[in-house]
C-alpha positions in Angstrom: 93.8 -39.4 271.3 90.6 -37.5 272.1 91.8 -34.2 270.7 94.6 -33.2 268.3 98.0 -32.7 269.9 101.4 -31.5 268.8 104.0 -34.3 269.2 107.7 -33.8 268.6 109.9 -36.8 267.8 113.6 -36.7 268.6 115.1 -39.4 266.3 112.2 -39.4 264.0 113.8 -41.2 261.0 114.0 -44.6 262.6 111.7 -47.2 261.0 109.4 -47.5 264.0 109.5 -43.8 265.0 108.9 -42.6 261.4 106.0 -45.0 260.9 104.4 -43.9 264.2 104.8 -40.3 263.3 103.1 -40.7 259.9 100.3 -42.8 261.4 99.6 -40.1 264.1 99.8 -37.4 261.4 97.1 -39.2 259.5 94.8 -38.9 262.5 95.1 -35.1 262.4 97.9 -34.5 264.9 100.6 -31.9 264.4 103.9 -33.8 264.1 107.5 -32.4 264.0 110.8 -34.1 264.5 114.5 -34.2 264.1 117.3 -36.6 263.3 120.9 -36.8 262.4 120.1 -39.3 259.6 117.7 -37.3 257.3 117.8 -38.9 253.9 115.4 -40.8 251.6 113.3 -42.8 251.7 112.2 -42.0 255.2 112.7 -38.2 254.8 110.5 -38.2 251.7 107.8 -40.2 253.5 107.8 -37.9 256.5 107.8 -34.7 254.4 105.1 -36.1 252.1 102.9 -36.6 255.2 103.2 -33.0 256.1 105.7 -33.4 258.9 108.1 -30.6 259.8 111.6 -32.2 259.7 114.8 -30.7 261.1 118.2 -32.1 260.2 120.6 -32.4 263.2 119.8 -32.1 266.9 119.6 -28.9 268.9 117.4 -26.7 271.2 116.3 -24.7 268.2 114.3 -27.7 266.9 112.0 -27.9 270.0 108.6 -26.4 269.2 107.4 -24.3 272.2 103.8 -25.5 271.7 104.3 -29.3 271.7 102.2 -31.3 274.1 104.8 -34.1 274.4 108.3 -34.9 273.2 109.1 -38.5 272.2 112.7 -39.6 272.9 113.8 -42.3 270.4 115.7 -45.5 271.5 118.9 -44.3 269.8 119.0 -41.0 271.7 121.3 -40.8 274.7 122.5 -38.3 277.3 124.7 -35.6 275.7 122.3 -35.2 272.7 121.9 -31.4 272.5 118.1 -31.6 271.9 117.5 -34.1 274.7 119.6 -32.0 277.1 117.4 -29.0 276.3 114.2 -31.0 277.0 115.6 -32.0 280.4 116.8 -28.5 281.3 113.4 -26.9 280.3 111.5 -29.6 282.2 109.4 -30.5 279.1 107.1 -33.6 279.2 108.9 -36.5 277.5 108.1 -40.2 276.9 109.5 -43.1 275.0 107.8 -44.2 271.8 106.6 -47.4 273.5 105.0 -45.5 276.4 103.4 -43.1 273.9 101.9 -46.0 272.0 100.6 -47.5 275.3 99.0 -44.3 276.6 97.6 -42.8 273.4 97.0 -45.8 271.0 96.8 -49.2 272.7 94.9 -48.6 276.0 91.3 -49.8 275.7 91.9 -52.0 272.7 92.4 -55.8 272.2 96.2 -55.8 271.9 97.9 -58.7 270.0 101.6 -58.6 270.8 103.9 -60.8 268.6 107.2 -61.5 270.2 110.2 -63.9 269.8 113.8 -63.8 268.6 112.8 -64.6 265.0 109.7 -64.1 262.8 108.2 -61.1 264.6 107.8 -58.9 261.6 106.4 -61.5 259.3 104.0 -62.9 261.9 102.8 -59.4 262.9 102.1 -58.4 259.3 100.4 -61.7 258.5 98.1 -61.4 261.5 97.3 -57.8 260.6 96.5 -58.8 257.1 94.2 -61.6 258.1 92.2 -59.2 260.2 92.2 -56.7 257.4 90.9 -59.1 254.9 88.2 -60.1 257.3 87.0 -56.5 257.4 88.2 -55.6 260.9 90.2 -52.6 259.9 92.9 -53.3 262.6 95.4 -50.8 263.9 99.0 -52.1 263.7 102.7 -51.3 264.2 105.1 -53.3 262.2 108.9 -53.1 262.3 109.3 -53.4 258.6 107.8 -52.6 255.2 104.8 -54.8 254.5 103.9 -55.5 250.9 100.1 -55.7 251.7 99.9 -52.3 253.4 101.1 -48.8 252.3 103.0 -48.2 255.6 104.3 -50.0 258.7 101.9 -48.4 261.1 98.2 -47.5 261.1 96.0 -46.4 264.0 92.3 -46.9 263.5 89.1 -46.9 265.6 89.0 -50.7 265.5 89.2 -52.5 268.8 91.9 -54.7 267.3 95.5 -53.6 267.6 98.5 -55.8 266.4 102.0 -54.8 267.3 105.5 -56.3 266.9 106.8 -56.9 270.4 110.5 -56.1 270.5 112.5 -57.3 273.5 115.1 -54.6 272.9 115.3 -51.8 275.6 112.9 -48.9 275.4 114.9 -45.7 275.9 118.0 -44.4 277.6 115.8 -43.8 280.7 113.9 -47.0 280.5 115.9 -50.2 280.1 113.0 -52.5 280.1 112.0 -54.4 277.0 109.6 -52.4 274.7 107.0 -55.2 274.8 106.4 -54.6 278.5 104.4 -51.4 277.5 102.0 -53.0 275.0 99.2 -54.4 277.2 98.8 -57.8 275.5 95.4 -59.5 275.6 97.0 -62.1 273.3 100.7 -62.6 273.5 102.6 -64.7 270.9 106.1 -66.0 271.7 107.5 -67.5 268.4 110.8 -68.7 269.9 113.5 -67.5 272.3 117.3 -67.5 271.7 120.2 -65.5 272.9 120.4 -62.2 271.0 121.0 -58.5 271.6 124.3 -59.2 273.3 124.8 -55.5 273.8 122.0 -55.3 276.4 121.4 -58.8 277.7 124.1 -60.5 279.7 122.8 -64.0 279.0 119.8 -66.1 278.0 118.4 -66.0 281.6 118.1 -62.2 281.3 116.1 -62.6 278.1 113.9 -65.2 279.6 113.2 -63.0 282.6 112.0 -60.2 280.3 109.7 -62.5 278.4 108.3 -63.8 281.7 107.6 -60.3 282.8 105.7 -59.7 279.5 103.5 -62.7 280.2 102.8 -61.3 283.6 100.9 -58.5 281.9 98.4 -60.8 280.1 95.0 -60.8 281.8 93.2 -63.9 282.9 90.7 -63.5 280.0 93.6 -63.3 277.5 95.7 -65.9 275.8 99.4 -66.8 275.6 100.6 -68.8 272.5 104.1 -70.2 272.7 106.2 -72.4 270.5 105.7 -75.9 272.0 108.8 -77.2 270.3 111.1 -74.6 271.8 112.6 -75.6 275.2 113.3 -72.0 276.1 109.6 -71.0 275.5 108.4 -74.0 277.6 110.2 -72.6 280.6 107.7 -69.8 280.7 104.7 -72.1 281.4 105.2 -72.6 285.1 104.8 -69.0 286.1 102.3 -67.7 283.5 99.2 -66.3 285.2 97.1 -66.3 282.0 95.8 -69.2 279.9 98.6 -70.6 277.8 98.6 -72.9 274.8 101.4 -74.5 272.9 101.7 -74.5 269.1 104.1 -76.7 267.3 104.9 -80.0 265.5 105.4 -82.0 268.7 102.8 -84.6 269.7 102.2 -82.9 273.1 101.3 -79.5 271.6 97.8 -78.1 272.2 97.7 -76.9 268.6 99.6 -79.5 266.6 101.0 -78.5 263.2 101.4 -81.1 260.4 103.1 -80.2 257.2 101.1 -81.7 254.3 102.6 -80.5 251.1 104.8 -77.9 249.4 105.4 -76.2 246.0 108.0 -73.6 245.1 105.4 -71.0 245.9 103.5 -72.3 249.0 103.3 -74.7 251.9 100.2 -76.6 253.0 99.7 -77.6 256.6 97.1 -78.7 259.2 96.4 -77.6 262.7 94.7 -80.4 264.7 93.3 -81.6 261.3 92.1 -78.2 260.0 93.7 -77.5 256.6 95.5 -74.2 255.7 98.2 -73.0 253.3 100.5 -70.1 253.2 102.2 -68.6 250.1 105.6 -68.9 251.6 108.3 -71.5 251.9 109.7 -73.6 254.7 108.7 -74.9 258.2 109.7 -71.6 259.8 107.0 -69.7 257.9 104.5 -72.4 258.6 105.1 -71.9 262.3 104.5 -68.2 261.9 101.3 -68.9 260.0 100.1 -71.4 262.6 100.5 -68.7 265.4 98.4 -66.4 263.3 95.7 -69.0 262.9 95.5 -69.5 266.6 95.6 -65.8 267.5 93.0 -64.9 264.8 90.7 -67.6 266.1 91.0 -66.0 269.6 90.1 -62.7 267.9 86.9 -64.1 266.7 87.6 -65.0 263.1 86.5 -68.2 261.3 88.9 -70.6 259.7 87.5 -69.6 256.3 88.3 -65.9 257.0 91.8 -66.9 258.1 92.4 -69.0 254.9 91.4 -66.0 252.8 93.9 -63.8 254.6 96.8 -66.3 254.3 96.2 -66.9 250.6 96.6 -63.2 249.8 99.6 -62.5 252.0 102.5 -60.9 250.1 105.2 -60.8 252.7 107.7 -58.2 253.9 110.4 -56.3 252.0 113.9 -57.6 252.8 112.5 -61.0 253.8 113.5 -63.4 251.0 112.9 -60.6 248.5 114.1 -61.0 244.9 116.1 -58.0 243.9 116.8 -59.1 240.3 118.4 -61.6 238.0 121.5 -61.1 235.8 123.1 -63.7 233.5 120.6 -66.2 234.9 121.8 -65.6 238.5 119.2 -64.4 241.0 120.0 -62.0 243.9 117.9 -62.3 247.0 117.8 -59.7 249.8 117.2 -60.9 253.4 117.3 -59.1 256.7 118.6 -62.3 258.5 121.5 -61.7 260.9 121.1 -64.4 263.6 122.4 -67.9 262.7 119.0 -69.5 263.2 117.3 -67.0 260.8 120.1 -67.6 258.2 119.7 -71.4 258.5 115.9 -71.4 258.3 115.9 -68.9 255.4 118.3 -71.0 253.4 116.2 -74.1 254.0 113.1 -72.3 252.9 114.8 -71.1 249.7 115.8 -74.6 248.9 112.1 -75.3 248.5 111.6 -72.3 246.2 114.7 -72.8 244.1 114.9 -76.5 244.1 117.9 -77.9 242.1 119.7 -74.5 241.9 123.0 -73.8 243.7 122.5 -71.6 246.7 125.1 -69.0 247.8 125.0 -67.1 251.2 126.6 -63.7 251.5 126.7 -62.5 255.2 127.6 -59.2 256.7 128.2 -59.3 260.5 126.6 -56.0 261.4 124.2 -56.4 264.3 125.4 -56.1 267.9 125.2 -59.9 268.3 126.5 -61.1 265.0 129.7 -58.9 265.3 130.5 -61.0 268.4 131.8 -64.5 268.7 129.1 -65.6 271.1 127.3 -67.5 268.3 130.3 -68.2 266.1 129.8 -72.0 266.1 126.1 -71.6 265.3 127.0 -69.3 262.3 129.3 -72.0 261.0 126.5 -74.5 261.1 124.1 -72.1 259.4 126.4 -71.3 256.5 126.9 -75.0 255.8 123.3 -75.0 254.6 124.4 -73.1 251.5 126.4 -74.6 248.6 128.9 -71.8 249.0 129.3 -68.7 251.0 131.1 -65.5 251.5 131.5 -63.6 254.8 132.2 -59.9 254.9 134.3 -57.9 257.4 132.8 -57.2 260.8 131.1 -53.8 260.6 132.4 -51.2 263.1 134.9 -53.7 264.7 136.2 -51.1 267.1 132.9 -51.3 269.0 133.6 -54.9 270.0 136.6 -56.0 272.1 139.1 -58.1 270.1 138.6 -61.2 272.3 134.8 -61.0 271.8 134.8 -60.2 268.1 133.7 -62.7 265.4 136.6 -64.4 263.8 135.6 -64.2 260.1 138.6 -66.0 258.8 138.1 -68.9 261.3 134.4 -69.1 260.2 135.4 -69.3 256.5 138.0 -72.0 257.2 135.6 -74.1 259.4 132.7 -74.0 256.8 135.1 -74.9 254.0 136.5 -77.9 256.0 132.9 -79.3 256.0 132.9 -79.5 252.3 131.1 -76.2 251.6 133.5 -73.6 250.1 133.5 -70.3 252.1 135.6 -67.2 251.7 136.2 -64.1 253.8 136.5 -61.0 251.8 137.5 -57.6 253.3 135.4 -55.2 251.1 132.5 -55.0 248.8 134.6 -55.0 245.6 136.4 -58.1 246.6 133.1 -59.8 247.4 131.6 -58.9 244.1 134.7 -60.1 242.3 134.7 -63.4 244.2 131.1 -64.1 243.4 131.5 -63.1 239.8 134.2 -65.7 239.4 132.6 -68.5 241.4 128.9 -68.3 240.3 127.3 -69.5 237.1 124.0 -69.3 235.4 121.2 -70.8 237.5 122.7 -69.9 240.8 121.0 -68.0 243.6 122.8 -65.5 245.9 121.2 -64.6 249.2 122.5 -61.4 250.8 122.1 -61.5 254.6 122.4 -58.1 256.3 120.4 -55.8 258.6 121.9 -52.8 256.8 122.5 -51.3 253.4 125.7 -53.4 252.9 127.2 -50.7 250.7 124.6 -51.2 247.9 126.0 -54.7 247.2 122.8 -56.0 245.7 122.9 -53.6 242.8 126.7 -53.9 242.4 126.2 -57.7 242.1 123.5 -57.3 239.5 125.5 -54.8 237.5 128.7 -56.9 237.6 127.1 -60.3 236.9 
């Protein structure tokens, strides 16, 4: 932005909205905002940045002098503050459109998309450019360990952003990533997800195809060459496209060359790299970063330096503590593929130890039975598992709802004990009785899960 503006955010306490607000405040803009969910840590972060914060929604929150009003993705018609914006004919935009107009335009935009691995890959790529001295701008949908915040806007010509396929705002049902002007687009993988807004896989593929249609002819598209859904995008892609994967026909072929409990070594067309993470899934993320960073002008040596010092993301295979020799891990995974791949990666880190999976069906997709069979397969990767009650079950029709008891029975029938427990206390009691010293418990949830991590550590 050429000159300071006053920007007001409706729904400011969301992870992406809050991070954007703080990053814009750091550039000298006046920021205000409101939310119904005003509590730490985001409320402390916002107020610490000098942002005026109102609790609850209403016309009284709207500053008369604001240049633009940003309407968050969670805001819908009937919201008192939004209704006042419409009635007063105030200028409003979505957060994605604000980023496009005020932050991304004119820069080399690297957009990281896909059903899984977006946050890790975006952060890893940003850190590689950071270590190379490029001072990149970025927007990450998580809390990166290498940076002090999830967003930063700089004068660098490099901007790296997590490209979410979820819809943009109540008035713009297109995927967010359609606003991000990619010069380089990464597509990690594509599966059915977000059952609340996409009718089927074809609808998701169409949205990804539309994103690739925005990549210029002097840009680059990198897709997972081992993913059949990704490969369907090739035929109609107007920009240069390269495949990255383990398969023999991939343009950039990955070869796994070694592993330790702390890292995984690999090659891309013979060039050696290593990433301080576990599992094939994270190697695929790293390989995408290598190819994108090369396109951005970095040398392999600069890329190796960035990979070697990458520290990951909070809530991605994050150790929360150990009690009585039992380690509790926090992970954001809520799609069966993410659960499966995380468990496989943790086998590498905790080789020889019993692995327990604790899953809360909380996301709009995981509460439904559309991927029930895939969830059963994923949980069999653990030595034992516990499945919690479906969160907010009233929001899903009974015939579409995940059958937790059926999942537990099916996993158990495959020789891997699994229990359904109706509440947090019952889960903690179950795991206290079933686990022993040396075990590892992985908690899968995209929410707070009633503070179960600390409850487990205290009880164990």
